[in-house]
VOPAGU-2260 file (C-alpha; in pm, 1 decimal, decimal comma):
REM VOPAGU-2260
SITE   aa  ch    i         X         Y         Z
SITE  UNK   A    0   10833,7    8045,6    3032,4
SITE  UNK   A    1   10934,3    8298,5    3296,3
SITE  UNK   A    2   10760,4    8098,3    3571,3
SITE  UNK   A    3   10958,3    7788,2    3472,9
SITE  UNK   A    4   11278,1    7991,1    3489,0
SITE  UNK   A    5   11192,9    8120,1    3837,3
SITE  UNK   A    6   11124,5    7767,8    3966,4
SITE  UNK   A    7   11447,3    7647,4    3807,2
SITE  UNK   A    8   11645,0    7921,9    3982,8
SITE  UNK   A    9   11476,3    7843,6    4314,7
SITE  UNK   A   10   11561,0    7476,0    4274,4
SITE  UNK   A   11   11924,0    7561,0    4198,8
SITE  UNK   A   12   11935,5    7785,9    4506,4
SITE  UNK   A   13   11788,5    7508,8    4722,1
SITE  UNK   A   14   12047,0    7261,0    4593,1
SITE  UNK   A   15   12330,4    7500,9    4675,7
SITE  UNK   A   16   12192,7    7560,0    5025,6
SITE  UNK   A   17   12177,3    7186,9    5095,7
SITE  UNK   A   18   12500,1    7090,6    4922,5
SITE  UNK   A   19   12671,5    7058,3    5259,9
SITE  UNK   A   20   12431,0    6777,0    5348,2
SITE  UNK   A   21   12577,0    6564,7    5069,8
SITE  UNK   A   22   12427,0    6447,5    4742,2
SITE  UNK   A   23   12126,2    6269,9    4892,9
SITE  UNK   A   24   11831,2    6465,4    4753,5
SITE  UNK   A   25   11572,1    6279,6    4962,7
SITE  UNK   A   26   11756,0    6360,3    5282,9
SITE  UNK   A   27   11796,7    6728,1    5190,4
SITE  UNK   A   28   11429,7    6755,9    5097,6
SITE  UNK   A   29   11327,3    6593,4    5427,3
SITE  UNK   A   30   11526,4    6851,4    5625,9
SITE  UNK   A   31   11382,1    7131,0    5412,7
SITE  UNK   A   32   11023,8    7017,4    5479,7
SITE  UNK   A   33   11086,9    6984,5    5854,7
SITE  UNK   A   34   11245,6    7331,0    5869,1
SITE  UNK   A   35   10961,0    7485,5    5670,5
SITE  UNK   A   36   10697,7    7334,1    5900,8
SITE  UNK   A   37   10897,0    7455,7    6199,0
SITE  UNK   A   38   10907,7    7806,7    6054,5
SITE  UNK   A   39   10530,5    7810,3    5992,8
SITE  UNK   A   40   10466,9    7690,8    6348,0
SITE  UNK   A   41   10700,6    7950,6    6499,1
SITE  UNK   A   42   10535,8    8232,6    6302,2
SITE  UNK   A   43   10193,7    8117,5    6426,9
SITE  UNK   A   44   10325,9    8095,6    6784,6
SITE  UNK   A   45   10473,6    8445,9    6776,4
SITE  UNK   A   46   10173,1    8601,8    6600,7
SITE  UNK   A   47    9924,6    8435,8    6834,7
SITE  UNK   A   48   10096,1    8478,5    7171,3
SITE  UNK   A   49   10376,0    8734,6    7150,1
SITE  UNK   A   50   10282,0    9009,6    6908,6
SITE  UNK   A   51   10310,8    9363,3    7051,9
SITE  UNK   A   52   10310,3    9242,2    7411,4
SITE  UNK   A   53   10416,5    9479,7    7689,3
SITE  UNK   A   54   10775,8    9437,0    7797,5
SITE  UNK   A   55   10892,5    9378,0    8152,8
SITE  UNK   A   56   11217,2    9269,0    8311,8
SITE  UNK   A   57   11484,4    9117,8    8086,4
SITE  UNK   A   58   11289,0    9155,8    7757,7
SITE  UNK   A   59   11249,3    9528,8    7831,5
SITE  UNK   A   60   11624,1    9558,9    7894,8
SITE  UNK   A   61   11727,3    9372,4    7578,7
SITE  UNK   A   62   11477,7    9549,2    7353,4
SITE  UNK   A   63   11557,5    9901,4    7466,4
SITE  UNK   A   64   11931,2    9870,5    7520,5
SITE  UNK   A   65   11952,1    9731,1    7166,5
SITE  UNK   A   66   11757,7   10035,5    7043,9
SITE  UNK   A   67   11985,2   10269,3    7240,8
SITE  UNK   A   68   12298,9   10101,9    7105,5
SITE  UNK   A   69   12172,3   10137,9    6748,2
SITE  UNK   A   70   12103,0   10509,6    6807,7
SITE  UNK   A   71   12442,9   10592,6    6954,5
SITE  UNK   A   72   12370,4   10579,7    7328,8
SITE  UNK   A   73   12601,3   10282,8    7388,3
SITE  UNK   A   74   12548,2   10009,9    7645,7
SITE  UNK   A   75   12345,8   10231,7    7880,2
SITE  UNK   A   76   12083,5   10139,9    8137,0
SITE  UNK   A   77   11740,4   10152,9    7965,0
SITE  UNK   A   78   11555,8   10139,6    8299,2
SITE  UNK   A   79   11713,2   10470,9    8398,6
SITE  UNK   A   80   11705,1   10618,5    8047,2
SITE  UNK   A   81   11328,6   10563,5    8016,7
SITE  UNK   A   82   11257,3   10612,2    8389,2
SITE  UNK   A   83   11155,2   10246,3    8442,5
SITE  UNK   A   84   10844,7   10231,6    8219,4
SITE  UNK   A   85   10651,0    9906,3    8211,0
SITE  UNK   A   86   10661,6    9876,8    7834,3
SITE  UNK   A   87   10439,8    9948,0    7539,7
SITE  UNK   A   88   10653,2   10231,1    7401,7
SITE  UNK   A   89   10724,1   10211,5    7030,1
SITE  UNK   A   90   11079,2   10306,3    6918,8
SITE  UNK   A   91   10967,3   10585,1    6683,1
SITE  UNK   A   92   10763,7   10754,7    6956,5
SITE  UNK   A   93   11050,9   10727,5    7202,7
SITE  UNK   A   94   11298,1   10863,4    6948,8
SITE  UNK   A   95   11098,3   11175,7    6865,1
SITE  UNK   A   96   11026,1   11255,3    7229,7
SITE  UNK   A   97   11377,1   11241,9    7368,7
SITE  UNK   A   98   11487,8   11529,5    7588,3
SITE  UNK   A   99   11747,3   11607,3    7851,3
SITE  UNK   A  100   11560,1   11406,5    8112,8
SITE  UNK   A  101   11700,6   11080,1    7973,0
SITE  UNK   A  102   12024,4   11017,1    8169,3
SITE  UNK   A  103   12299,5   10801,2    8017,6
SITE  UNK   A  104   12433,3   10555,3    8275,7
SITE  UNK   A  105   12673,6   10269,2    8179,8
SITE  UNK   A  106   12518,9    9926,6    8228,1
SITE  UNK   A  107   12613,1    9560,8    8201,1
SITE  UNK   A  108   12317,1    9386,3    8363,0
SITE  UNK   A  109   12346,8    9126,8    8086,3
SITE  UNK   A  110   12622,5    9021,6    7843,0
SITE  UNK   A  111   12626,4    9215,0    7513,6
SITE  UNK   A  112   12569,3    8935,9    7259,4
SITE  UNK   A  113   12190,3    8943,6    7237,5
SITE  UNK   A  114   12182,1    9323,2    7271,1
SITE  UNK   A  115   12408,9    9353,3    6965,6
SITE  UNK   A  116   12169,4    9125,8    6775,0
SITE  UNK   A  117   11873,6    9347,8    6873,2
SITE  UNK   A  118   12075,1    9655,5    6773,0
SITE  UNK   A  119   12145,5    9502,5    6431,3
SITE  UNK   A  120   11771,7    9451,5    6382,6
SITE  UNK   A  121   11713,2    9817,5    6468,5
SITE  UNK   A  122   11968,6    9919,3    6207,8
SITE  UNK   A  123   11769,9    9736,3    5938,0
SITE  UNK   A  124   11446,0    9895,8    6069,9
SITE  UNK   A  125   11312,3    9592,2    6256,9
SITE  UNK   A  126   11226,2    9799,6    6562,0
SITE  UNK   A  127   10896,9    9678,2    6707,2
SITE  UNK   A  128   10865,9    9385,8    6945,6
SITE  UNK   A  129   10666,8    9182,9    6691,6
SITE  UNK   A  130   10919,7    9237,4    6413,4
SITE  UNK   A  131   11206,3    9129,5    6635,1
SITE  UNK   A  132   11017,2    8817,4    6740,7
SITE  UNK   A  133   10962,6    8730,2    6373,7
SITE  UNK   A  134   11336,2    8767,6    6318,3
SITE  UNK   A  135   11388,0    8523,7    6606,2
SITE  UNK   A  136   11159,2    8277,5    6425,7
SITE  UNK   A  137   11409,8    8279,4    6138,6
SITE  UNK   A  138   11691,1    8211,5    6385,4
SITE  UNK   A  139   11491,2    7924,7    6538,0
SITE  UNK   A  140   11442,8    7775,5    6191,9
SITE  UNK   A  141   11816,5    7803,0    6130,0
SITE  UNK   A  142   11861,6    7594,4    6447,8
SITE  UNK   A  143   11684,5    7306,4    6272,6
SITE  UNK   A  144   11937,1    7312,6    5987,8
SITE  UNK   A  145   12232,4    7335,1    6224,6
SITE  UNK   A  146   12109,0    7049,0    6443,7
SITE  UNK   A  147   12057,9    6834,2    6132,3
SITE  UNK   A  148   12405,0    6923,3    6004,4
SITE  UNK   A  149   12573,7    6837,0    6335,0
SITE  UNK   A  150   12383,2    6509,8    6370,1
SITE  UNK   A  151   12449,8    6399,0    6011,3
SITE  UNK   A  152   12819,5    6484,4    6011,0
SITE  UNK   A  153   12879,9    6296,8    6337,4
SITE  UNK   A  154   12611,0    6028,3    6374,1
SITE  UNK   A  155   12444,2    5965,9    6036,6
SITE  UNK   A  156   12145,3    6070,0    5825,3
SITE  UNK   A  157   11875,1    5885,5    6016,9
SITE  UNK   A  158   11984,7    6049,0    6340,9
SITE  UNK   A  159   11990,9    6385,7    6160,0
SITE  UNK   A  160   11627,4    6355,6    6048,0
SITE  UNK   A  161   11511,3    6262,7    6399,9
SITE  UNK   A  162   11722,0    6541,0    6553,2
SITE  UNK   A  163   11573,0    6791,3    6307,3
SITE  UNK   A  164   11222,6    6682,9    6412,5
SITE  UNK   A  165   11314,6    6733,1    6777,4
SITE  UNK   A  166   11469,2    7074,8    6705,7
SITE  UNK   A  167   11160,5    7178,2    6509,4
SITE  UNK   A  168   10884,5    7069,2    6747,6
SITE  UNK   A  169   11022,9    6996,3    7094,7
SITE  UNK   A  170   10902,3    7283,1    7322,8
SITE  UNK   A  171   11247,0    7327,5    7471,9
SITE  UNK   A  172   11355,7    7464,2    7132,5
SITE  UNK   A  173   11064,4    7698,5    7049,5
SITE  UNK   A  174   10923,6    7794,3    7390,7
SITE  UNK   A  175   11138,7    8110,1    7406,1
SITE  UNK   A  176   11038,7    8256,1    7067,5
SITE  UNK   A  177   10733,8    8424,3    7222,8
SITE  UNK   A  178   10940,9    8653,9    7446,7
SITE  UNK   A  179   11244,7    8870,8    7379,9
SITE  UNK   A  180   11463,4    8659,9    7606,3
SITE  UNK   A  181   11822,1    8578,3    7511,0
SITE  UNK   A  182   11768,7    8201,8    7534,0
SITE  UNK   A  183   11653,2    8149,3    7175,8
SITE  UNK   A  184   11948,6    8343,1    7034,3
SITE  UNK   A  185   12180,1    8159,9    7277,2
SITE  UNK   A  186   12071,5    7826,0    7127,6
SITE  UNK   A  187   12172,5    7947,9    6781,4
SITE  UNK   A  188   12510,2    8075,5    6905,7
SITE  UNK   A  189   12580,7    7748,4    7089,3
SITE  UNK   A  190   12503,0    7549,4    6775,1
SITE  UNK   A  191   12755,9    7759,1    6580,8
SITE  UNK   A  192   12999,7    7689,6    6863,2
SITE  UNK   A  193   12935,1    7313,2    6842,2
SITE  UNK   A  194   12991,3    7317,1    6466,5
SITE  UNK   A  195   13325,4    7491,6    6522,4
SITE  UNK   A  196   13431,1    7252,1    6799,6
SITE  UNK   A  197   13356,7    6940,5    6594,5
SITE  UNK   A  198   13545,0    7092,7    6300,2
SITE  UNK   A  199   13837,0    7154,1    6534,8
SITE  UNK   A  200   13820,7    6792,7    6651,5
SITE  UNK   A  201   13820,5    6651,6    6297,7
SITE  UNK   A  202   14064,2    6892,8    6133,9
SITE  UNK   A  203   14260,6    7116,4    6374,0
SITE  UNK   A  204   14412,7    7346,1    6112,8
SITE  UNK   A  205   14462,2    7720,3    6161,8
SITE  UNK   A  206   14131,6    7822,0    6000,2
SITE  UNK   A  207   13923,0    7594,7    6221,0
SITE  UNK   A  208   14110,1    7707,8    6534,1
SITE  UNK   A  209   14034,3    8072,2    6448,9
SITE  UNK   A  210   13669,2    7986,9    6380,1
SITE  UNK   A  211   13642,5    7801,4    6711,2
SITE  UNK   A  212   13804,8    8085,5    6905,9
SITE  UNK   A  213   13562,3    8342,8    6765,6
SITE  UNK   A  214   13258,1    8115,3    6810,3
SITE  UNK   A  215   13351,6    8039,5    7171,4
SITE  UNK   A  216   13390,5    8410,9    7244,5
SITE  UNK   A  217   13047,9    8483,6    7091,5
SITE  UNK   A  218   12892,5    8217,9    7315,2
SITE  UNK   A  219   13067,7    8354,2    7625,2
SITE  UNK   A  220   12942,8    8705,1    7542,4
SITE  UNK   A  221   12582,7    8587,2    7501,6
SITE  UNK   A  222   12535,2    8423,0    7841,6
SITE  UNK   A  223   12781,3    8453,6    8130,6
SITE  UNK   A  224   12796,4    8083,3    8214,1
SITE  UNK   A  225   12885,1    7989,2    7856,4
SITE  UNK   A  226   13243,1    8088,6    7930,8
SITE  UNK   A  227   13267,7    7731,1    8065,6
SITE  UNK   A  228   13245,2    7611,4    7703,8
SITE  UNK   A  229   13615,6    7691,3    7682,3
SITE  UNK   A  230   13665,9    7344,7    7831,4
SITE  UNK   A  231   13587,3    7163,7    7503,6
SITE  UNK   A  232   13839,8    7334,8    7271,6
SITE  UNK   A  233   14099,0    7323,3    7550,2
SITE  UNK   A  234   14040,1    6948,9    7587,9
SITE  UNK   A  235   14064,1    6888,1    7213,1
SITE  UNK   A  236   14379,5    7095,7    7162,5
SITE  UNK   A  237   14570,6    6996,1    7476,4
SITE  UNK   A  238   14454,4    6641,2    7555,9
SITE  UNK   A  239   14263,4    6473,8    7273,0
SITE  UNK   A  240   14531,1    6536,4    7008,1
SITE  UNK   A  241   14803,3    6340,0    7187,5
SITE  UNK   A  242   15032,5    6251,3    6896,2
SITE  UNK   A  243   15146,2    6605,5    6817,9
SITE  UNK   A  244   15447,1    6794,3    6950,3
SITE  UNK   A  245   15432,0    7023,5    7250,3
SITE  UNK   A  246   15540,9    7311,5    7026,4
SITE  UNK   A  247   15239,2    7258,5    6799,2
SITE  UNK   A  248   15004,8    7243,0    7100,5
SITE  UNK   A  249   15138,0    7578,0    7225,8
SITE  UNK   A  250   15096,6    7728,3    6877,2
SITE  UNK   A  251   14733,5    7615,2    6856,1
SITE  UNK   A  252   14656,0    7738,2    7207,6
SITE  UNK   A  253   14801,0    8078,9    7125,9
SITE  UNK   A  254   14602,9    8109,2    6800,9
SITE  UNK   A  255   14283,4    8012,5    6981,4
SITE  UNK   A  256   14351,2    8250,6    7271,8
SITE  UNK   A  257   14427,5    8547,0    7044,9
SITE  UNK   A  258   14103,3    8519,2    6849,7
SITE  UNK   A  259   13897,5    8439,6    7157,6
SITE  UNK   A  260   14030,6    8747,5    7336,5
SITE  UNK   A  261   13988,4    8958,5    7024,1
SITE  UNK   A  262   13612,7    8955,1    7090,7
SITE  UNK   A  263   13601,0    8881,8    7462,1
SITE  UNK   A  264   13865,6    9115,3    7605,3
SITE  UNK   A  265   13723,5    9455,7    7491,9
SITE  UNK   A  266   13393,8    9399,3    7673,5
SITE  UNK   A  267   13559,4    9280,1    7995,7
SITE  UNK   A  268   13809,4    9568,0    7980,4
SITE  UNK   A  269   13525,7    9818,2    7937,7
SITE  UNK   A  270   13346,1    9677,5    8242,6
SITE  UNK   A  271   13661,6    9685,7    8453,0
SITE  UNK   A  272   13710,9   10052,6    8366,9
SITE  UNK   A  273   13360,4   10201,4    8393,0
SITE  UNK   A  274   13244,1   10040,5    8719,1
SITE  UNK   A  275   13366,7   10096,8    9072,7
SITE  UNK   A  276   13378,8    9727,4    9165,4
SITE  UNK   A  277   13531,0    9466,2    8931,0
SITE  UNK   A  278   13279,7    9335,5    8675,7
SITE  UNK   A  279   13362,1    9092,3    8397,0
SITE  UNK   A  280   13086,4    8981,6    8157,8
SITE  UNK   A  281   12775,2    9097,4    8346,5
SITE  UNK   A  282   12685,1    9285,7    8663,5
SITE  UNK   A  283   12378,6    9082,7    8758,7
SITE  UNK   A  284   12544,9    8798,6    8949,6
SITE  UNK   A  285   12485,0    8962,2    9286,3
SITE  UNK   A  286   12113,5    9018,8    9223,0
SITE  UNK   A  287   12077,2    8662,9    9093,8
SITE  UNK   A  288   12250,5    8509,6    9396,7
SITE  UNK   A  289   12063,5    8729,4    9643,0
SITE  UNK   A  290   11721,3    8665,1    9485,2
SITE  UNK   A  291   11779,8    8288,9    9510,3
SITE  UNK   A  292   11930,8    8288,4    9860,5
SITE  UNK   A  293   11693,9    8463,5   10099,3
SITE  UNK   A  294   11410,9    8349,9   10332,2
SITE  UNK   A  295   11129,2    8337,1   10068,9
SITE  UNK   A  296   11352,1    8140,5    9828,5
SITE  UNK   A  297   11443,3    7888,0   10102,0
SITE  UNK   A  298   11140,2    7849,0   10325,1
SITE  UNK   A  299   10824,9    7933,4   10127,7
SITE  UNK   A  300   10611,0    7750,9    9870,4
SITE  UNK   A  301   10830,6    7917,4    9603,3
SITE  UNK   A  302   11143,8    7748,5    9735,9
SITE  UNK   A  303   11423,4    7689,9    9482,5
SITE  UNK   A  304   11307,4    7981,9    9269,6
SITE  UNK   A  305   11405,5    8349,3    9276,5
SITE  UNK   A  306   11238,9    8620,0    9484,5
SITE  UNK   A  307   11319,4    8974,5    9377,3
SITE  UNK   A  308   11171,5    9132,9    9688,7
SITE  UNK   A  309   11501,2    9040,2    9855,9
SITE  UNK   A  310   11718,9    9228,6    9608,0
SITE  UNK   A  311   11866,4    9570,5    9680,5
SITE  UNK   A  312   11779,3    9802,1    9391,5
SITE  UNK   A  313   12020,1   10041,6    9223,3
SITE  UNK   A  314   11946,2   10406,0    9314,7
SITE  UNK   A  315   11886,7   10639,7    9022,0
SITE  UNK   A  316   12216,3   10733,8    8858,0
SITE  UNK   A  317   12423,6   10514,0    9091,8
SITE  UNK   A  318   12699,3   10274,4    8988,6
SITE  UNK   A  319   12528,3    9937,9    8942,0
SITE  UNK   A  320   12842,6    9747,7    9043,2
SITE  UNK   A  321   12797,4    9886,3    9396,4
SITE  UNK   A  322   12455,6    9726,1    9441,3
SITE  UNK   A  323   12583,4    9413,2    9264,5
SITE  UNK   A  324   12859,2    9390,0    9524,5
SITE  UNK   A  325   12613,4    9447,8    9812,5
SITE  UNK   A  326   12368,7    9186,2    9683,0
SITE  UNK   A  327   12644,2    8931,1    9629,3
SITE  UNK   A  328   12782,3    8987,3    9979,6
SITE  UNK   A  329   12436,2    8961,3   10134,2
SITE  UNK   A  330   12352,5    8644,0    9936,8
SITE  UNK   A  331   12677,9    8468,6   10028,5
SITE  UNK   A  332   12630,1    8559,6   10394,6
SITE  UNK   A  333   12280,1    8408,5   10389,1
SITE  UNK   A  334   12422,6    8087,1   10237,9
SITE  UNK   A  335   12687,5    8068,3   10511,5
SITE  UNK   A  336   12419,1    8106,5   10780,0
SITE  UNK   A  337   12196,8    7835,3   10623,8
SITE  UNK   A  338   12448,7    7585,1   10485,1
SITE  UNK   A  339   12244,9    7266,7   10520,7
SITE  UNK   A  340   11933,6    7420,0   10367,8
SITE  UNK   A  341   12143,9    7581,0   10092,5
SITE  UNK   A  342   12268,9    7240,3    9975,0
SITE  UNK   A  343   11911,4    7108,7    9962,0
SITE  UNK   A  344   11795,0    7414,1    9768,7
SITE  UNK   A  345   12075,0    7381,9    9513,2
SITE  UNK   A  346   11962,8    7030,9    9426,9
SITE  UNK   A  347   11600,1    7142,9    9422,5
SITE  UNK   A  348   11701,4    7393,4    9153,1
SITE  UNK   A  349   11770,5    7092,7    8931,3
SITE  UNK   A  350   11449,1    6932,9    9053,3
SITE  UNK   A  351   11253,7    7229,1    8920,0
SITE  UNK   A  352   11404,4    7229,7    8569,9
SITE  UNK   A  353   11357,5    6851,2    8542,9
SITE  UNK   A  354   10996,8    6884,3    8666,5
SITE  UNK   A  355   11039,9    6652,5    8965,4
SITE  UNK   A  356   10997,9    6926,6    9230,8
SITE  UNK   A  357   10663,9    7112,2    9225,3
SITE  UNK   A  358   10609,0    7039,0    8852,8
SITE  UNK   A  359   10255,3    7180,6    8842,9
SITE  UNK   A  360   10365,0    7504,6    9008,3
SITE  UNK   A  361   10669,6    7521,8    8780,2
SITE  UNK   A  362   10460,0    7492,0    8462,7
SITE  UNK   A  363   10154,9    7692,0    8566,3
SITE  UNK   A  364   10259,1    7950,9    8823,6
SITE  UNK   A  365   10618,9    8025,9    8724,5
SITE  UNK   A  366   10643,9    7965,0    8351,2
SITE  UNK   A  367   10289,8    8064,7    8262,2
SITE  UNK   A  368   10237,5    8351,0    8507,0
SITE  UNK   A  369   10584,8    8489,6    8580,5
SITE  UNK   A  370   10773,2    8414,9    8257,1
SITE  UNK   A  371   10459,4    8481,7    8052,4
SITE  UNK   A  372   10460,9    8176,8    7826,8
SITE  UNK   A  373   10121,7    8041,2    7715,5
SITE  UNK   A  374    9986,7    7759,4    7927,8
SITE  UNK   A  375    9976,1    7503,1    7645,2
SITE  UNK   A  376   10347,9    7562,2    7577,6
SITE  UNK   A  377   10441,7    7528,0    7945,2
SITE  UNK   A  378   10239,1    7206,5    7977,9
SITE  UNK   A  379   10393,0    7059,5    7662,9
SITE  UNK   A  380   10742,3    7139,1    7788,6
SITE  UNK   A  381   10657,1    6980,9    8123,1
SITE  UNK   A  382   10510,7    6657,3    7982,6
SITE  UNK   A  383   10754,3    6604,3    7694,4
SITE  UNK   A  384   11062,4    6675,6    7903,9
SITE  UNK   A  385   11037,0    6334,2    8074,6
SITE  UNK   A  386   11070,7    6112,5    7762,3
SITE  UNK   A  387   11319,6    6355,9    7609,2
SITE  UNK   A  388   11549,9    6355,6    7911,6
SITE  UNK   A  389   11520,5    5977,3    7941,8
SITE  UNK   A  390   11623,5    5940,2    7577,3
SITE  UNK   A  391   11917,3    6172,8    7643,2
SITE  UNK   A  392   12040,0    5950,1    7928,1
SITE  UNK   A  393   12011,5    5641,7    7706,0
SITE  UNK   A  394   12187,9    5827,7    7424,9
SITE  UNK   A  395   12481,7    5924,8    7645,3
SITE  UNK   A  396   12528,0    5558,6    7745,4
SITE  UNK   A  397   12504,0    5435,2    7385,9
SITE  UNK   A  398   12745,6    5696,9    7254,6
SITE  UNK   A  399   12991,3    5598,3    7526,8
SITE  UNK   A  400   12962,7    5229,8    7435,5
SITE  UNK   A  401   13018,8    5302,5    7067,2
SITE  UNK   A  402   13312,7    5528,4    7156,6
SITE  UNK   A  403   13171,8    5822,4    6962,0
SITE  UNK   A  404   13297,5    6168,7    7051,4
SITE  UNK   A  405   13029,9    6341,0    7260,3
SITE  UNK   A  406   13239,3    6554,5    7495,0
SITE  UNK   A  407   13129,9    6895,6    7351,4
SITE  UNK   A  408   12762,2    6796,9    7379,4
SITE  UNK   A  409   12810,5    6686,8    7740,3
SITE  UNK   A  410   12999,8    7010,1    7809,5
SITE  UNK   A  411   12699,8    7215,6    7691,5
SITE  UNK   A  412   12457,1    7016,3    7907,8
SITE  UNK   A  413   12678,7    7030,9    8217,6
SITE  UNK   A  414   12732,7    7405,6    8174,8
SITE  UNK   A  415   12356,4    7464,7    8177,6
SITE  UNK   A  416   12304,4    7239,3    8478,5
SITE  UNK   A  417   12585,9    7409,6    8667,7
SITE  UNK   A  418   12431,7    7751,5    8601,9
SITE  UNK   A  419   12096,0    7621,6    8729,4
SITE  UNK   A  420   12256,4    7458,2    9033,0
SITE  UNK   A  421   12417,4    7779,4    9160,8
SITE  UNK   A  422   12134,5    8019,8    9066,7
SITE  UNK   A  423   11768,1    7908,6    9073,6
SITE  UNK   A  424   11527,7    7665,8    8909,7
SITE  UNK   A  425   11413,2    7833,3    8588,5
SITE  UNK   A  426   11401,5    7627,9    8268,0
SITE  UNK   A  427   11549,4    7926,2    8084,3
SITE  UNK   A  428   11886,3    7829,3    8232,1
SITE  UNK   A  429   11879,3    7491,4    8057,4
SITE  UNK   A  430   11766,9    7632,4    7721,0
SITE  UNK   A  431   12108,3    7591,0    7558,2
SITE  UNK   A  432   12128,4    7233,1    7685,6
SITE  UNK   A  433   11828,9    7148,6    7465,0
SITE  UNK   A  434   12035,4    7168,9    7145,0
SITE  UNK   A  435   12265,8    6895,8    7273,5
SITE  UNK   A  436   11973,3    6697,1    7415,9
SITE  UNK   A  437   11800,1    6699,4    7074,7
SITE  UNK   A  438   12105,2    6541,3    6908,6
SITE  UNK   A  439   12180,1    6287,2    7182,5
SITE  UNK   A  440   11812,0    6191,3    7217,5
SITE  UNK   A  441   11787,1    6147,0    6840,3
SITE  UNK   A  442   12080,3    5904,0    6853,0
SITE  UNK   A  443   11901,2    5703,9    7125,0
SITE  UNK   A  444   11568,1    5710,9    6938,9
SITE  UNK   A  445   11736,9    5588,5    6620,7
SITE  UNK   A  446   11908,8    5304,1    6806,0
SITE  UNK   A  447   11584,1    5198,8    6978,1
SITE  UNK   A  448   11354,0    5224,8    6674,5
SITE  UNK   A  449   11580,0    5063,0    6417,6
SITE  UNK   A  450   11729,1    4819,8    6669,0
SITE  UNK   A  451   11380,5    4687,3    6744,5
SITE  UNK   A  452   11292,8    4685,2    6374,3
SITE  UNK   A  453   11599,7    4479,8    6287,7
SITE  UNK   A  454   11523,6    4234,6    6568,8
SITE  UNK   A  455   11166,8    4192,7    6442,7
SITE  UNK   A  456   11294,0    4130,6    6087,4
SITE  UNK   A  457   11544,4    3870,7    6209,7
SITE  UNK   A  458   11275,1    3703,6    6419,6
SITE  UNK   A  459   11040,6    3668,4    6122,6
SITE  UNK   A  460   11328,8    3548,6    5904,7
SITE  UNK   A  461   11419,4    3276,1    6149,9
SITE  UNK   A  462   11055,2    3159,4    6167,4
SITE  UNK   A  463   11009,7    3140,2    5788,6
SITE  UNK   A  464   11018,3    2776,0    5651,5
SITE  UNK   A  465   11345,5    2665,6    5498,4
SITE  UNK   A  466   11310,6    2537,4    5141,3
SITE  UNK   A  467   11546,1    2252,8    5059,9
SITE  UNK   A  468   11752,2    2289,2    4746,0
SITE  UNK   A  469   11678,1    2038,1    4466,5
SITE  UNK   A  470   12032,8    2039,6    4345,0
SITE  UNK   A  471   12360,7    2016,3    4529,2
SITE  UNK   A  472   12575,4    2328,2    4489,4
SITE  UNK   A  473   12900,6    2261,0    4309,1
SITE  UNK   A  474   13091,9    2459,2    4566,4
SITE  UNK   A  475   13001,6    2209,4    4836,4
SITE  UNK   A  476   13162,8    1866,7    4846,5
SITE  UNK   A  477   12839,6    1698,2    4944,4
SITE  UNK   A  478   12842,3    1328,1    5025,5
SITE  UNK   A  479   12531,4    1152,7    4894,2
SITE  UNK   A  480   12443,4     836,9    5083,3
SITE  UNK   A  481   12221,9     580,1    4903,9
SITE  UNK   A  482   12055,9     269,9    5035,1
């Protein structure tokens, strides 16, 4: 009897979770099955290829700055705090061996969004690399639900099911789970942002404006370039809603701005105060520009990718904004001295992420060797990106023809491409674009599959023999001619 009660409670919980999908039980169950399979796959992927791996570069920074934030050290530089170790240190061991030789130096190499997420996991005792990757698997599964919700509420249930399948199994959505990069979390944050923007478009009341302002700020604080996502709410409030008074437009803009700045302004203010040179969201722009605009990045076999041998490092205990300023100045000067080649390289950045420029090297040397993703995942992302991107192009055209609102989705894609264009050709920069691509590609796939199916049905209908009626319908004034 107790087992039946437990199953009954679980069923009630499931129905409440999926109530926002409507009253279609088959549809809700389909999304639940897809999400569950996605979760199982992500757990296998993390356990097989990411568990307790040594940390280098960005993953080291995120993991340890999150730990430091949770333990009261603030947004400090973990490279300096731990004397640039290569990884493999467990949080408990580091905590019990702290001494005065761990200097506290303010840092903003990356925006704070993902670091705060890592810190929250430390607070609930998810401190090891493997545990935090498992938590990311939950976030990746939540992406499936959010993609399905967005697709259903804007383009229909069939599109939602296809979009959920793409979000669950397309490599562009799960490739990043195996490393502690910010891209996977950024996808989740951007999906929340898209939900808020579409709610603003459909019902621009005060609550939805506040929600959109906070969601946009969270996105902008997760990756620097996502500040460009401000374009969508600005477009909806100021241009799309044309039949409202100017006074109401100003009111909505002010509400949005207040709640956006409520989250965004404290971080920017902190950076302006603690560093010698002006820094806004992150202090890594100079290193990024310099690493992508130097002789090896322009004239070697690794052209259109970064080369960190060109970057000026920050001396121990120094203000990181100083080296950021020096790197930025040096990178811009190199661009000015190589203008024609710079333009070519910028377009080759896009060629790399679309796998049309050195695709084998991109998948095998860069993503497998440098980024550390397993070879099968890199190859799958390489091969499946072609049909997926083609579907996205078709979907954009079809959505335009049907006059369906796709501006926020296009904004997300263009933001990612712009970031890639001005930096270097790493597929991590187009990670957030994949959430929009999944939805748009699903719309195209639905139109192609069911459009062809309907044509086939009509073709067979037209070829079927017509049976003459034995009696004349009363509704027709038939004229019967006799010999």
